[in-house]
Every structure is written in C-alpha cells, then in structure tokens.
Backbone as a chain_set.jsonl record, in Angstrom:
{"seq": "XXXXXXXXXXXXXXXXXXXXXXXXXXXXXXXXXXXXXXXXXXXXXXXXXXXXXXXXXXXXXXXXXXXXXXXXX", "coords": {"N": [[0.748, -1.044, -0.088], [0.622, 2.259, -0.897], [2.293, 5.112, 0.673], [0.59, 7.651, 2.067], [0.012, 11.247, 1.174], [-0.49, 13.682, 3.241], [-0.403, 16.507, 3.283], [-2.227, 18.012, 2.455], [-4.405, 17.696, 4.16], [-3.198, 18.437, 6.421], [-2.761, 21.309, 6.243], [-5.521, 22.089, 5.95], [-6.122, 21.516, 8.458], [-4.774, 23.798, 10.122], [-5.8, 26.104, 8.446], [-8.398, 25.958, 9.641], [-7.997, 26.843, 11.888], [-7.109, 25.303, 13.844], [-4.985, 22.811, 15.992], [-3.158, 19.699, 15.342], [-3.435, 18.704, 17.617], [-5.799, 19.357, 18.744], [-7.699, 18.847, 16.812], [-7.469, 16.093, 16.827], [-8.435, 15.337, 19.474], [-11.175, 16.505, 19.431], [-11.941, 14.85, 17.314], [-12.216, 12.316, 18.806], [-9.655, 10.834, 18.794], [-6.594, 9.574, 19.92], [-4.147, 11.687, 20.488], [-1.318, 10.901, 20.021], [-1.84, 8.583, 18.531], [-3.143, 9.967, 16.395], [-0.838, 11.316, 15.236], [0.659, 9.115, 14.405], [-0.912, 7.976, 12.437], [-1.059, 10.247, 10.635], [1.637, 10.077, 9.982], [1.864, 8.207, 8.552], [2.172, 5.579, 9.554], [-0.325, 4.082, 10.345], [-3.658, 3.285, 8.933], [-6.251, 5.509, 8.395], [-9.576, 5.102, 9.871], [-12.861, 4.398, 8.596], [-14.837, 5.654, 10.137], [-13.311, 7.676, 11.378], [-12.344, 9.034, 9.496], [-14.934, 10.488, 8.581], [-15.816, 11.993, 10.854], [-13.54, 13.626, 10.913], [-13.872, 14.919, 8.569], [-16.343, 16.037, 8.99], [-15.602, 18.118, 11.128], [-13.818, 19.564, 9.742], [-15.146, 20.606, 7.63], [-14.862, 19.535, 5.19], [-15.865, 18.192, 1.97], [-17.955, 15.504, 0.84], [-16.853, 14.823, -1.702], [-14.275, 15.723, -1.932], [-12.802, 14.032, -0.417], [-10.945, 12.228, -1.046], [-8.665, 13.954, -2.094], [-7.586, 14.757, 0.527], [-7.176, 12.314, 1.889], [-6.354, 10.423, 0.732], [-4.592, 10.421, -1.224], [-1.476, 9.635, -2.827], [2.045, 9.746, -1.797], [4.298, 11.323, -3.725], [7.178, 9.693, -5.256]], "CA": [[-0.16, 0.042, 0.007], [1.378, 3.497, -1.037], [2.104, 6.077, 1.614], [-0.371, 8.79, 1.758], [0.297, 12.381, 1.26], [-1.532, 14.411, 4.183], [-0.089, 17.743, 3.25], [-3.506, 19.088, 2.281], [-5.007, 17.717, 5.382], [-2.448, 19.396, 7.658], [-3.06, 22.567, 5.833], [-6.583, 22.265, 6.295], [-6.173, 21.736, 10.082], [-4.255, 24.959, 10.154], [-6.839, 26.894, 8.062], [-9.775, 26.079, 10.336], [-7.73, 27.345, 13.253], [-6.733, 24.158, 14.889], [-3.627, 22.277, 15.983], [-3.365, 18.37, 15.354], [-3.947, 17.905, 18.903], [-7.13, 20.006, 18.901], [-8.625, 17.972, 15.992], [-7.683, 14.587, 17.545], [-9.31, 15.35, 20.728], [-12.439, 16.71, 18.901], [-12.419, 13.642, 16.588], [-12.107, 11.204, 19.452], [-8.658, 9.834, 18.401], [-5.486, 10.042, 20.889], [-3.077, 12.579, 19.827], [-0.255, 9.871, 19.672], [-2.578, 7.599, 17.196], [-3.544, 10.848, 15.18], [0.284, 11.646, 14.657], [1.016, 7.832, 13.742], [-1.8, 8.056, 11.342], [-0.35, 11.337, 9.765], [3.018, 9.6, 9.459], [1.59, 6.932, 7.359], [2.079, 4.241, 10.069], [-1.603, 3.42, 10.463], [-4.529, 4.122, 8.018], [-7.364, 6.464, 8.856], [-10.786, 4.308, 9.74], [-13.804, 5.245, 7.742], [-15.352, 6.484, 11.133], [-12.427, 8.654, 11.837], [-12.505, 10.011, 8.222], [-16.197, 11.07, 8.574], [-15.584, 12.811, 11.856], [-12.578, 14.883, 10.67], [-14.377, 15.797, 7.558], [-17.308, 17.081, 9.631], [-14.995, 18.946, 11.597], [-13.159, 20.479, 8.974], [-15.879, 20.948, 6.587], [-14.327, 18.636, 4.073], [-16.947, 17.625, 1.391], [-17.509, 13.898, 0.513], [-16.337, 14.908, -3.139], [-12.902, 15.991, -1.623], [-12.014, 13.309, 0.583], [-9.819, 11.622, -1.947], [-7.726, 14.691, -2.097], [-7.288, 14.954, 1.653], [-6.902, 11.218, 2.617], [-5.962, 9.042, -0.434], [-3.358, 10.908, -2.18], [-0.221, 8.941, -2.712], [3.09, 10.548, -1.77], [5.21, 11.08, -5.039], [8.306, 9.59, -4.76]], "C": [[0.834, 1.385, -0.055], [1.112, 4.26, 0.361], [1.498, 7.281, 1.155], [0.222, 9.975, 2.101], [-0.742, 13.363, 1.959], [-1.137, 15.958, 4.142], [-1.309, 18.691, 3.293], [-4.266, 18.991, 3.525], [-4.528, 18.538, 6.601], [-2.707, 20.823, 7.313], [-4.504, 23.09, 6.201], [-6.948, 22.431, 7.783], [-5.939, 23.202, 10.522], [-5.525, 26.065, 9.712], [-8.048, 26.966, 8.71], [-9.237, 26.348, 11.703], [-7.409, 26.418, 14.501], [-5.63, 23.589, 15.025], [-4.1, 20.866, 15.773], [-3.796, 17.806, 16.73], [-5.51, 18.249, 19.113], [-8.195, 19.019, 18.105], [-8.626, 16.601, 16.478], [-8.563, 14.537, 18.518], [-10.908, 15.621, 20.146], [-13.012, 15.507, 17.975], [-12.346, 12.241, 17.608], [-11.068, 10.192, 19.184], [-7.338, 10.464, 19.458], [-4.568, 10.81, 20.038], [-1.767, 11.695, 19.414], [-0.845, 9.088, 18.533], [-2.722, 8.541, 16.131], [-2.13, 11.02, 14.383], [0.718, 10.509, 14.05], [0.203, 7.893, 12.604], [-1.243, 9.015, 10.118], [0.852, 11.122, 9.124], [2.746, 8.542, 8.702], [1.728, 5.503, 8.019], [1.067, 3.294, 10.205], [-2.564, 4.055, 9.544], [-5.63, 4.625, 8.974], [-8.456, 5.263, 8.756], [-11.812, 5.241, 9.099], [-14.615, 6.201, 8.822], [-14.673, 7.833, 11.509], [-12.314, 9.763, 10.664], [-13.642, 11.0, 8.176], [-16.318, 12.084, 9.554], [-14.877, 13.965, 11.636], [-13.086, 15.668, 9.635], [-15.567, 16.655, 7.918], [-16.782, 18.147, 10.371], [-14.317, 20.232, 10.993], [-13.952, 20.866, 7.752], [-15.393, 20.625, 5.33], [-15.476, 17.822, 3.19], [-16.697, 16.369, 1.021], [-16.654, 14.063, -0.825], [-14.743, 15.199, -3.025], [-12.156, 15.304, -0.622], [-10.884, 12.512, 0.152], [-8.649, 12.554, -1.82], [-7.012, 14.618, -0.575], [-6.523, 13.468, 2.413], [-6.403, 9.947, 1.765], [-5.219, 9.274, -1.56], [-2.055, 10.388, -2.016], [0.838, 10.02, -2.62], [3.719, 10.339, -3.12], [6.422, 10.743, -4.573], [9.592, 10.37, -5.368]], "O": [[1.766, 1.475, 0.744], [0.092, 4.141, 1.04], [1.775, 7.859, 0.104], [0.907, 10.028, 3.122], [-1.715, 13.794, 1.339], [-1.607, 16.652, 5.044], [-1.429, 19.754, 3.902], [-4.77, 20.007, 4.005], [-5.188, 19.108, 7.469], [-2.882, 21.56, 8.283], [-4.716, 24.218, 6.647], [-7.784, 23.203, 8.254], [-6.782, 23.785, 11.204], [-6.103, 26.749, 10.557], [-8.803, 27.907, 8.466], [-9.962, 26.102, 12.667], [-7.436, 26.676, 15.705], [-4.943, 23.779, 14.02], [-5.296, 20.645, 15.959], [-4.363, 16.731, 16.928], [-6.304, 17.445, 19.602], [-9.223, 18.539, 18.584], [-9.679, 15.968, 16.548], [-9.48, 13.717, 18.469], [-11.785, 14.839, 20.512], [-14.206, 15.224, 17.877], [-12.431, 11.14, 17.065], [-11.29, 8.983, 19.26], [-7.205, 11.666, 19.689], [-4.314, 10.45, 18.888], [-1.261, 11.963, 18.325], [-0.147, 9.011, 17.522], [-2.493, 8.157, 14.984], [-2.1, 10.917, 13.156], [1.272, 10.75, 12.977], [0.874, 7.844, 11.573], [-1.041, 8.65, 8.96], [1.215, 11.661, 8.078], [3.705, 7.978, 8.175], [1.512, 4.461, 7.401], [1.235, 2.074, 10.213], [-2.427, 5.254, 9.299], [-5.83, 4.199, 10.112], [-8.392, 4.488, 7.802], [-11.734, 6.468, 9.037], [-15.0, 7.324, 8.493], [-15.271, 8.851, 11.859], [-12.223, 10.982, 10.808], [-13.458, 12.163, 7.814], [-16.91, 13.107, 9.211], [-15.261, 15.086, 11.969], [-12.898, 16.884, 9.609], [-15.826, 17.726, 7.368], [-17.432, 19.192, 10.337], [-14.235, 21.385, 11.418], [-13.356, 21.464, 6.855], [-15.506, 21.427, 4.403], [-15.979, 16.828, 3.713], [-15.549, 15.96, 0.847], [-15.691, 13.303, -0.927], [-14.011, 14.92, -3.974], [-11.153, 15.735, -0.054], [-9.979, 12.169, 0.913], [-7.596, 12.04, -1.445], [-5.799, 14.405, -0.574], [-5.604, 13.489, 3.232], [-6.154, 8.802, 2.142], [-5.156, 8.604, -2.591], [-1.467, 10.719, -0.987], [0.68, 11.084, -3.218], [3.668, 9.219, -3.628], [6.869, 11.322, -3.583], [10.698, 10.24, -4.843]]}, "num_chains": 1, "name": "protein.A"}
C-alpha cells in the first residue's frame, strides 16, 4: 500500500484554526494515534475520516484529495 500524502489535510487543520492535538481530541482519536496516522504508520478508519471531514468542513467529493493522495516518490 502506498504512503499517503497528508499535506492538504495538515493545511486544512491550520486553516480551520486548529492544531493536530485539537482535531484529534475533537475527533475522538488520541493525539499519539493521530500523529502515527499522519506519519503513514496506520490508516485512518472510515468513521475517523467521517468525523474529521465534519469538523473540517471537507465535502465528500474532496475526501480523496485529503486522505487518499499517494506521496510522490
């Protein structure tokens, strides 16, 4: 499985005035687990993606750009 590029997601978190810690807490994910997911060590579950999208106002049409964009080598 390719490593995902979460650059857009990180930018969206900042644009919404949150830190990764804030978002993790609001989404019900531990800060450590959230950081591990952003580092590509674990995949986001669908329920986590749904909660994050709701918190960051990411439309369903844009989920792929934020969560499933492979890193370029």
